[in-house]
N, C-alpha and C positions, 0 to 999 in steps of 0.2 A: 327376631333381632339377634344379630351375631355378636355385636360388641356394644360398647356404650358411646361410640363416637357420634357427635352431633356436628353436622356441617354448619358452619357459621359464615354466611355471606359477607359479613363485615370483616372477616379475617381471610377468607379465601382458603386455599390449600397450597402452601408454599412447596410441599413435597412434590407436587405435580404442576408447579408453575401456574396455578390458578390465582389470579390477582384478586385482592380485596374488592368487594362490590359485585362479584359474580354471583348471580342467583343460582340456586340449585337447578332450576329448569335450564339454565344456560350452560351447565357443566357438560363437557363432551360425553357422548353416550358410552365411551370406553373408560370413563372415570371410575376409579376404585377407591374404597375406603383406605386411607393411609395407615390405619391400625390393623385391620383384619383382611383387607383385600377383597371385601364383598363388592359386587358390582352395583352400579347406580340403581338398578331396578330392585335391589333388595332393601332399599331405604324407604321409609314412609314418613309422612308428615304427621307430627304430633299435635 
């Protein structure tokens, strides 16, 4: 784990124009953590 960011589908990711309601699986493959820049494949389900 690179940082403490938790993607919340209810909020989306405004910094990358991801609308609320977008599931993690539906994020684009090139999505990156808005806090540390980690790629999507570095995230895991808790």
